[in-house]
N, C-alpha and C positions, 0 to 999 in steps of 0.2 A: 366764338366767345363765350370764355368761362363764366360759372356762376358767381365770381365775385365782381365780375364786371357788370353784369346786370344791375339796369337802373330801375329802383322799385320806388313805390312812392313815401314818402319822407324817410329814404336811406335806408328803407327795411332791408336793404343789401346786405346789410351786417348782422341783421337776426338770424338765430338758428334756435329751434326749439331745446329747451332747457333740460330735457330728461332723455335726448337721443341715445345718451351710453348706456342706458337700461332698456332698449328696445331690441328686436333680434334686426341683423342686418338688411332685409328685405326691407323695412321702412327705412333706413338710410336711403338705400338704391333708389326708394319712389320718391323720397324729397330730393334728394339731391336730379333726379329728372324731371321732378318739376319746376324746380330751378332753372335747369338748363334749357326746358322746353320757354320760360318767361325770357330768360337771356337771348334767345333765337327770334321770338316771334313780336316781344314787346306787348303793348296795352293796346287796347281798342281802340280805334278813331271810328268817324264818322265816316270812313273810306271801308269800315265793315258791313256786311249786310246787318246783321244781328244786332249791329250800334249804332244804326244809321242816325235814331232820332234821341241817343243821349249822350253826351259831352261826360265825358270822366276828367277832362286836365284840371277841372278846380280841384277835385279829391286826389289826383297824384302832386297839386304844389304843396299841399298840405302837410306839416312834417311830424308826423304819426310818428307814436314811441309804440313799443308790444306793451300789451295791457298785461299786467302780472297777477297772481295770484291775492286777492285783497289783505291787507293787513289794518286798514282802517275801521271804524264800526260798519256793519250791513245793514241794511233794511230788516226792520222787523216780518214777521209771517203777516201778520195783519194790514201792513202795506205790501206786501205781495199780491196779498187775495185781492184789495184794492184794486190793484192795477192789472192785474193777469186774471181774478176770480176765483174762487174757488170750487174745482170741479168735482172733487172728492177722489179718493184712488192715489195711485202712485204720482208723485209730482218731483221734479228735479227741477233744482233752481242755479244757475249759475250767473254768477255776476263778474262783467266784464267778461265770459267767457270761457271761467273759470268754476269748477264746481264748488257750491258754497252749501255743503252736507247739511249746516244746523239749520238752514232754509227748506230742505227738502224733506220729503216725507216718503215713506217704504211703506203700502200697504202691502195684505197678504194677496200674493199673487199664486196663478195655478203652479203646479210641483215642474220643474225645469227651466220658467221664464227668467229668464237675465236681464237686469233693466240695471246699468251702471255707467260710467264716464268711460268715455274714450279715454283718459290717460289710466288709468286702471287697465281698460281692454288691452290697449298696445301692450303692456307688461305681463297680465294674466292671461288673456283669450288671443293673443297675438295669432296664431292658426285661425282663430275665426273669422279674421279681418282680411286677413294675406288675399284670399280670391278678389273681394269686394276695390282692395286697394293697392295690390299688384295689378291685377289683372283687367286694370278699366280699359274700355275703350278709347283710344286715339282720335278717334273722330269728336268734332265740335268741342274742342278744349279751347279754353281762352285764358288769361294772363290771370282773373280774379281765382279760378277755381283752380288753375294750379297752383297758386299763391298761397289757397286755403291749405293745402295738400303739404306744400311746404314748412306751414309755419304754424300748422294744427296742433292745439296742446290738449285739447279736451272738448266736449263736447258729449252727447248719449247714446250708449250703445244699448239695443234692445232686439233680444234673440226670444222667439217665440217658436218652442218646438211643433212639430206638427200634431195636427187636429187639437189644438188647445184652444180654449176661448179665453180672453178678457174683458168682463163684462164692466167693467168702469174703464174709463178714459187715462192713457196715462200722459200725464202732462210736463210736457217742455219748456221750462220758462228762463229767459235769457234775459236780464236785467241790466242794463249799462249806466253809467254817469262816470263823466270825466271832466277833472279840473283843468289838464291839458291834452293835446290830441291824442289820441289811443285808438288801437286797431286791434281788433278781436278777429278769431280765425276758428268759429265752431264747427266743428265736424260732426254729423251724427249719422249711425247706420241703424236701419230697422232691416232685421232679416223673418219674414213670414214662413213658417216650416207652412208644409203641405196640409190645405184643408183648414190652416187656422185661423180664428177672428181677432181682430184687435182694431181700436180708436187711439188713434197718435193725434194731440193739438200743443203744435208748438207757439208761443206768444213770446214778440220781442218789444219789449217796452224801454224807454229811456226816460231818465230824471231830466238830465242839463248835459252840457257840454258839447264841444267837438269831438266824434268820433266815429269810427268805418266797422260796420258789422259786415264781417266779408263769411259769409255761411253758406255750407254746403250738408244738404241732407241725402243719403242714398236709401232708397226701400227697394227689397229685392221680395219678389213673392215666388214661392214656391207654388204647385200644381193648388188649382180650388183654395187658395186661401184669399181671405176678405180682408181688406185695410180702409179703414176710414180716416182721413187725414185733414187734417183744418191746420190753419196760419193768421195768428193777427198779428198785423207788423205795426206798432204805434210807437216807433223811436222818436226822439227828441226831436223837433221842426228842424234844428240846428247839425243833427248828424247824417249820415248818411249809411244806407243799407241797400248790399249788392248780396243776393243770395240765390242759390240755386236746387233744386230739386229734380232730383234724379231715378228714373222708374225703372226695374226692368220687371213685368208681371209674366207670372210663369202660365202655362196651360190653365184654361176655364179659371182663371184668377178675375179677381173683382178689385179694381183701385180706384177712390176718389178723394179727392183734395179740392178744399174750399179755401180762399183767400182773403183776408180783406188789410187791403192797406190804407193807414190813416195817416201815419208820420212820416218826416226824412224830409231833407231838403232834396236830397236827389233817392230813390228805391226803385231798385228792380229785383222785380221777381222771377226767375227764370226757368222753366218747367221744359224737360225734356224725357218723353218716352218711348221706348223702344218696343215693340209687341211683336216678340220674334217664336212666340207659343201661339198655337191656336185655340179660337175661342177665349180671350183675354176681354175682357170690357173696362176700359179707363174712362172718368170722368175728370174733366177738370173745369171748376168755376171759379170766377173771382171778381171783387169787386173793390172799385178804388176810387177815392176822394181825396184828389189834391186838389189845396186851395193856396191862398197866399202865392208865394212862390214857389210852391212846390213841383215838383217833377215826378210821377211815376210810370215806370217800365213794365210792360207785363210782355215778354217773348217769351211763346210756347215755341214746342215742335215735338208731334207726332209720328214719328216713322212706322207705318204699317206693312211688316216684312212678311210675317205667316199668317194664311187665310182664316177667314170666318172670324175676325176681331173688330170689335164695335170702340169706335170715341166719341165721348158728347164733351163739346164745350161751350159754355155761356158765358162770358165775360161783361160787365157792364160798369160803366165810369160817370160819376157825377163831379164836375168841375166847374169850381169856382172861382173868382178874382184871377189874376193870371197863372192858378196851375195848369199845368200841362199832362195829359196821361198818352199813354203808346199803348196801344194793343198790335202786335206784332205775332200773329200767328199763321202757321208754316204746316201741313200735313203732308207727308208723302206718303204715296201708296206705292210702294215696290213690285216690281215684277213678280209673280205669282202668288202675290196677296189678295187672292180671290173669296168674293164674299165680303169684302170690307163694306163696314157701314158705319160714318163719319160724318159729322157734324159739327160746323164752327160758326159760332154768333156772337156779333159784340155792338153792344150798344150804347151810346152814348149822351149826355144831356148835358149843355153849356149851361150854367146861371150867370155866369159874367159875360160880356162883350170881349173881355180880354184874355179870357179863357180858350184853351187849342188842344184840340186831340188830333193823333194821328193812327187810323186805324189802317192795319194792313191784312185781312184774311187770305190765304194764299193755297192751293190745294197744288197738288203736284201728282197725277194718276200717271204711271206707268204700267197698268195692266188693265183688263176687262174683268165684267162680270161684278162692279161695284156701286157703291150708292153712298154719295158723299155730297152734300151741299155745305153753303159758307154762305154769311152776310153781315154787313155792318151799317149801322144808321146813326148817324151824328142830328143831334136836334137842338130846339129849346124848347120850355114847359108849353104846353098846348093854353095859349090865350083863352079860348072858348072856356076850356072846363075851370080855368081861372075864373072868366065872369060869372059862371054858373054857380062858383062858391062864393061869391063874395054876392050873387042876387039873392043867396040862402043865408045871407046874416055873416057870413068866414068873412073875416078881415083878410087884408090883402095878402099881407104876409103868410099870415098861416095856410092859405089857400095854397102858396106856392110851395109851405112845406111839407101842405098835407099831400100835394101830388109828386114831391120829390121822391117823400119817404114810400110812397106807392110804386114809384119806379124800382126801389131797389129792393120792395119787398119779398118779389121773388126770390131771391138769393138769400135774403136772411132765414126763412122758412124753409131752405134746404139743408139748415144747420139741424142735422138730428142728437144732438148733446142739449139736453133742455139746458140746463145751467148756463154752456156755452154761449146760446141763444138769447138769452136773456141777460147775459154780461156784453154781447155785441149789438144786441138792439138798441142797450142804452148809449153804447158809444155812438154808434151812426146817428141815434136823434139827439146826442149833443152837438155833434157836429153840423147836423141838418140845421139844429135851432141856432147855432153860431154863424151858418152860411149865407152869406148878402143876398137873401132869395127874394129879397123887395126890394135892391137898389136896381134901378135902369132898367126898370121896366112898367 
């Protein structure tokens, strides 16, 4: 089957990146390969193991158009501060997937650090990206990540030289708004040199309309590098958010990611980590709060390939209304990965009789001399605890809100950036205040 025969959502088969004529030949080959893969394999269905809990048919039926560089007035910087927070330091703002330079700020950075747009890097720094984009593993591919590569025109590129520490977080803000259905495909790459230190924050927000954010972020850590990554997803409730985070840690490196999912009609945040270098550590934390008819999916895959690597996962969900949450976590310990230390925990709190969660933590251990644990829990608020608070004069709804906030606080306290933690705490508090925590109990 040829790429031109591919059936893509909203007739996207007719789309091509606008600037391919200015790119090296390998970029065109990588895009062509991605389109051919989609043509051959199609889009995921419930028969696909990693998508068995998330239907994408409603997304594929929408006649999306490509999001073009903005021509209408953009939101003000103060408006971006309000929805994304002001963390100080360098901030790149993207509107419908394209860099809005007038809303971005470039603070002083250590010598050699490069923070630029994906569009610029494809022209000016293509050799830097070729090993990441053209040398991708063919394992665990699916149509949406391939579609991202085929159509990605912008995003963020962060290159940190060896031995460099960046004190302030680098903030990537993706703002979306649509009058007619739009799709954007931001692609971001973080290259952390040996023994470097950095904090990266991704914020995805939307104001209105039906749109699809199909995002991919890749992080490559050299030996001894340390990267903290945070993601806040607060898309419009009428929007769709499909994202993938792919991580390749180097020897004795450390990577942590903390995600918060609030928005989107259907939102999926996929994390894949392959531990191929000895002594690497990775931590995945996630909090999802679907309400109404929202669907939040959290698939993770950590592959322990090298000896003496450590992985930790803690995901929590608070579900209200008819909200549905999914945790589909998988740890694979390959032969020869001696000394693996891995744990995986998923806990869920149902605030409504109509809320639903699917939790599926999995361990596949193919070697000896490992320490691996996993567990999952689904429950409702402890009515004895509610009664105790009410007996102390706390109103019923407030008692339920306090207990719900206590459930999520463990994850909020893990956010190491003070300004971000305050911003996220306000967002979560607003969601919990709005939740129907006292109805039906």
